[in-house]
SEBA-655070 format. One record per residue (C-alpha): x, y, z. Coordinates in pm, whole numbers, padded with zeros to 5 digits, always signed. Layout:
XYZ...
//
This chain:
+02702+08315+16485+02973+08199+16272+03115+07970+16542+03513+08005+16333+03494+08414+16429+03583+08330+16744+03959+08253+16630+03966+08391+16270+04260+08673+16217+04140+08817+15891+04404+08918+15618+04266+09243+15329+04386+09125+14967+04332+09386+14715+04390+09185+14430+04497+09335+14161+04864+09436+14358+04874+09144+14537+05101+08873+14296+05085+08871+13916+05105+08534+13847+05083+08552+13435+05311+08838+13410+05031+09110+13275+05141+09369+13578+04836+09295+13734+04782+09034+14030+04509+08782+14023+04308+08473+14165+04610+08233+14060+04881+08490+14260+04650+08431+14575+04630+08091+14513+05024+08059+14552+05056+08261+14812+04821+08081+15061+05072+07945+15247+05252+08245+15346+04916+08359+15428+04874+08081+15646+05253+08037+15804+05190+08411+15918+04885+08315+16102+04590+08436+15906+04321+08178+15852+04073+08407+15681+04073+08661+15351+03862+08939+15245+03920+09021+14901+03831+09305+14721+03564+09365+14449+03677+09094+14152+03384+09092+13954+03339+09181+13627+03374+09580+13601+03495+09868+13391+03702+09999+13622+03631+10371+13729+03619+10260+14114+03856+09972+14134+03555+09703+14109+03342+09843+14311+03195+09993+14004+03020+09651+13912+02911+09491+13568+02827+09126+13653+02799+09029+13966+02819+08638+13871+03175+08718+13641+03507+08699+13748+03649+08999+13581+03925+08843+13317+04200+09053+13450+04174+08858+13745+04086+08519+13589+03788+08321+13533+03490+08179+13770+03652+07837+13764+03964+08014+13900+03800+08167+14222+03599+07859+14306+03992+07720+14310+04037+07948+14504+03798+07882+14738+03866+07536+14733+04232+07553+14806+04211+07765+15103+03941+07580+15291+04255+07269+15251+04452+07498+15386+04183+07584+15706+04142+07935+15547+03792+08107+15528+03728+08323+15214+03517+08642+15235+03434+08866+14865+03353+09254+14863+02978+09258+14829+02873+09623+14667+02468+09635+14717+02437+10011+14678+02515+10088+14315+02608+09914+14002+02857+10033+13709+02634+10232+13482+02733+09930+13241+02547+09711+13402+02276+09526+13219+02007+09654+13481+02090+09982+13457+02067+09949+13079+01760+09835+13093+01662+10054+13341+01726+10355+13054+01503+10213+12889+01194+10471+12790+00970+10188+12739+00822+10071+13069+01051+09668+13183+01108+09480+13515+01425+09678+13606+01260+10034+13524+01250+10127+13897+01548+09848+13956+01730+10210+14037+01638+10561+14124+01444+10772+13914+01260+11104+13912+00955+11110+13694+01079+11379+13458+01437+11482+13333+01333+11898+13468+01269+11717+13864+01621+11686+14014+01665+11501+14322+01727+11734+14661+02015+11673+14891+02205+11381+14612+02387+11424+14369+02238+11299+14047+02215+11270+13562+02043+11407+13354+01958+11377+13050+02197+11111+13007+01901+10796+12909+01632+10752+12719+01379+10787+12959+01226+11045+13070+01378+11115+13428+01703+11204+13643+01912+10861+13797+02041+10905+14111+02418+10862+14201+02569+10634+14519+02826+10786+14505+03081+10866+14205+02944+10965+13841+02966+10595+13741+02757+10429+14004+02393+10468+14017+02199+10437+14308+02030+10105+14324+01657+10161+14478+01575+10049+14811+01352+10289+14892+01329+10595+15111+01260+10623+15451+01093+11004+15451+00914+11066+15162+00824+11422+15006+00844+11351+14643+00621+11177+14363+00925+10923+14234+01055+10810+14591+00940+10468+14700+00862+10321+15043+01122+10068+15116+00847+09793+15125+00734+09888+14819+00773+09558+14529+01036+09722+14297+01249+09758+14637+01211+09446+14784+01312+09305+14417+01631+09489+14445+01705+09325+14832+01569+08980+14656+01856+09029+14370+02111+09109+14577+02021+08796+14814+02029+08589+14472+02410+08680+14390+02490+08618+14758+02327+08246+14714+02504+08210+14369+02873+08270+14562+02811+08102+14885+02695+07797+14678+02981+07801+14535+03218+07798+14818+03267+08136+14926+03260+08195+15308+03064+08503+15366+03106+08853+15282+03247+09213+15345+02936+09456+15249+03021+09799+15104+02822+10102+15224+02607+09914+15374+02447+10193+15548+02353+10370+15212+02103+10160+15076+01781+10331+15213+01770+10738+15160+01661+10971+15429+01660+10666+15647+01638+10795+16030+01957+10823+16197+01956+10510+16353+01908+10396+15969+01629+10119+16095+01503+10058+15727+01848+10000+15587+01863+09758+15871+01602+09561+15841+01698+09489+15467+02042+09346+15663+01816+09143+15921+01623+09025+15647+01949+08866+15476+02085+08763+15777+01742+08552+15819+01844+08337+15486+02191+08347+15591+02089+08188+15935+01893+07949+15797+02039+07829+15504+02433+07902+15532+02459+07940+15906+02831+07963+15898+02848+08239+15643+02962+08574+15793+02925+08912+15671+03137+09285+15813+02965+09598+15707+03119+09918+15643+02939+10125+15841+03093+10209+16193+02822+10225+16409+02824+09886+16572+02424+09954+16724+02283+10038+16437+02482+09716+16212+02517+09418+16457+02220+09490+16732+01939+09619+16492+02117+09484+16119+02242+09183+16254+02575+09184+16114+02846+08968+16257+03094+09225+16265+03126+09613+16221+03463+09753+16112+03621+10033+16346+03664+10301+16069+03898+10553+16064+03647+10840+16080+03832+11198+16195+03818+11247+16542+03668+10880+16647+03802+10630+16866+04039+10476+16646+04160+10754+16504+04274+10899+16759+04513+10595+16821+04730+10631+16508+04629+10912+16261+04526+11223+16458+04738+11453+16233+04485+11697+16102+04332+11868+16411+04581+12138+16406+04871+12026+16222+05030+11786+16485+05021+11462+16528+04849+11353+16886+04789+11017+16807+04807+10808+17118+05103+10541+16965+05279+10828+16853+05556+10816+17119+05600+11186+17277+05259+11334+17064+05093+11358+17405+04772+11127+17289+04547+11065+17552+04378+10706+17544+04054+10841+17745+03972+11021+17363+03972+10651+17224+03743+10476+17539+03497+10772+17556+03446+10668+17217+03482+10307+17199+03335+10156+17582+03002+10278+17509+03006+10088+17177+03140+09831+17248+02913+09772+17528+02616+09819+17402+02688+09567+17076+02903+09278+17262+02577+09031+17301+02506+09132+16944+02792+09066+16719+03188+09162+16745+03373+09519+16628+03650+09474+16419+03957+09688+16414+04188+09722+16066+04574+09791+16075+04447+09971+15738+04272+09923+15451+04279+09996+15036+04056+10359+15160+04315+10489+15457+04685+10623+15447+04908+10310+15537+05044+10415+15883+05385+10391+15813+05291+10789+15661+05297+10868+16063+05459+10576+16264+05749+10440+16306+05813+10039+16266+05868+10055+16693+05503+10232+16718+05370+10024+16447+05514+09762+16694+05304+09852+16959+05004+09974+16774+04936+09649+16617+05019+09476+16872+04683+09639+17054+04428+09542+16776+04545+09145+16821+04452+09165+17172+04121+09391+17128+03814+09192+17157+03602+09129+16836+03781+09015+16487+04060+09190+16365+04177+09239+15975+04564+09275+15855+04618+09485+15509+04848+09316+15312+05205+09468+15330+05133+09626+15673+05285+09318+15884+05612+09445+15648+05569+09810+15711+05449+09888+15364+05490+10263+15291+05238+10528+15170+05306+10601+14854+05197+10954+14821+05131+11179+14528+05077+10877+14304+04861+11029+13988+04486+10885+14058+04453+10515+13930+04072+10361+13876+03941+10669+14128+04220+10602+14402+04312+10962+14381+04463+11039+14775+04393+10614+14832+04605+10511+14578+04960+10515+14722+04786+10241+14955+04749+09989+14711+05077+09962+14542+05191+09630+14475+05299+09375+14727+05665+09397+14764+05767+08995+14796+06180+09009+14761+06460+09243+14611+06412+09073+14235+06209+09274+13999+05922+09455+14065+06025+09376+14444+05881+09051+14299+05524+09171+14242+05565+09053+13857+05816+08931+13604+05631+09193+13378+05784+09552+13255+05796+09770+13485+05548+09992+13221+05300+09744+13229+05250+09754+13656+04934+09810+13786+05100+10062+13945+05464+10150+14055+05638+09943+14319+05839+10120+14602+06120+10266+14457+06315+10316+14781+06652+10102+14789+06530+10051+15183+06208+09918+15048+06060+09661+15304+06016+09349+15141+05877+09022+15281+06225+08839+15209+06436+09097+15391+06120+09103+15659+06165+08706+15772+06589+08804+15728+06525+08997+16060+06415+08812+16391+06388+09203+16526+06107+09273+16263+05769+09380+16230+05689+09088+16059+05781+08873+16372+05604+09073+16586+05296+09055+16374+05349+08654+16342+05427+08612+16734+05101+08850+16849+04904+08661+16618+05032+08308+16684+04961+08375+17074+04583+08495+17032+04547+08151+16884+04712+07993+17149+04540+08194+17414+04124+08205+17444+04172+08496+17631+04269+08721+17382+03997+08574+17100+03734+08769+16998+03443+08729+17258+03656+08726+17575+03586+08970+17869+03785+09321+17822+03834+09497+18143+04006+09870+18146+04197+09849+18481+04426+10176+18459+04314+10441+18213+04393+10798+18288+04318+11166+18101+04698+11229+17940+04865+10980+18128+05021+10642+18069+05058+10356+18051+04753+10232+17962+04627+09893+18156+04339+09650+18049+04212+09270+18119+04138+09025+17870+03998+08699+18024+04288+08608+18267+04513+08835+18081+04682+09171+18174+04781+09409+17962+05010+09710+17979+05105+09982+17686+05310+10240+17707+05362+10441+17386+05504+10742+17547+05908+10787+17590+05959+10753+17937+05957+10456+18152+05622+10438+18374+05519+10259+18690+05230+10123+18731+05044+10115+19071+04954+09787+19111+05181+09442+19239+05261+09181+18906+05479+09057+19099+05301+08702+19037+05229+08743+18679+05452+08599+18455+05502+08788+18112+05387+08585+17792+05451+08826+17505+05662+09158+17562+05790+09420+17347+06055+09698+17469+06140+09656+17857+05950+09617+18207+06084+09578+18565+05826+09386+18744+06097+09294+19085+05985+09526+19320+05600+09558+19455+05505+09809+19126+05572+09742+18819+05781+09989+18618+05677+09981+18203+05949+10126+17993+05906+10404+17786+05737+10212+17392+05669+09854+17553+05378+09643+17527+05330+09372+17781+05109+09068+17801+05096+08900+18173+04931+08576+18331
//
């Protein structure tokens, strides 16, 4: 396990929307370099950058045309190496986004795989034996290539599935995961990883990490074996390199696949979802951090605790404020509610991720036309809001050239306005991240214990090492059934009264006692 993960706090950057340094309307690598001091001052000491590889951008770069080339709109390979170097000088690690399950249909591998004559790439993707032979339970494309066969898709039409084999096989085209062609695909992905690790990359966030072997078993055993093999390479040759999986099954991702971190994704009805986005069940909103919504911490704990206990000896579960696939939490939560929710995320075990702009309360821009396969996700990918200048400081380009429109609200939050307001969400985020760095008991591997949690009741109390954390997102003050008079507050949102034997925690309050 890389030691630096213990105290890591990640900042996710959607590169095309972060900062435009050359005034073409699209964020770029040099723009990220210019803002490294801002990221460091915020307290984040690691980056996850969404795909920056050459691509036709049918899916915002998750359709890779060349894994070893930076997309010209972002800069050059030399610019990326410079980013690695500049970030390292400031004590910041950098993870790239690895897309192992598919490529663009414009990738050279796929072009060669489409050829009628047999070649070394013929089996790099999943093909049937005949154009009249479909693929059960999977999307596929027929009649689009010289070769006789149909090819499987991994997601959008532009993303042919790479071939890692099938766990269960009932057709003649399906290969075993240990077939030479499938091993070749795995080794090609390891080669790409080595290419960037040798240039200074500190690891990878892995897109759709559980999607490699098709018709795998419930635990994704065959897919996990591929990643365990990758982990062997990292442990041997790049022991400080880290990987985080888009999986949301820590028992498989951490215990079996040997990832260092696994995202706690926003899947409807799971524990994370009940905290901040439980607004689809009956048209209401029952999120735990939504004041007065009737949230229930047990719905979170019943899902989270088994996952945490089963996997904590193998790696870290990663909470995130939001990501590029998820509606920003301002969609349903107020700034006060966000302060408490974010304080919770940054005081939980594991390695946390902060999505760009969440620290200032950027809004989810509903009803934007889809951009590069974004669809409903597009409203979460709008430009970072730096100041009240042109295009909110994102770019000096003409408004018509912008990758996506900036927030048109006259009261749109910006970094500039947030830094001028000591009561802003920005300062709450900055303060809790600083506390996490200063207190080992708040870091990734410190103990976690539930002290008080009851169904449909408040407050929720938990311990991290010697720290006791009391959370009351409800609209009413609540009495804590413990003597807390000997403990001292080291962080607080809202109010509390600790003068009597039993603590009274105010409405919408969050306090850390030591």
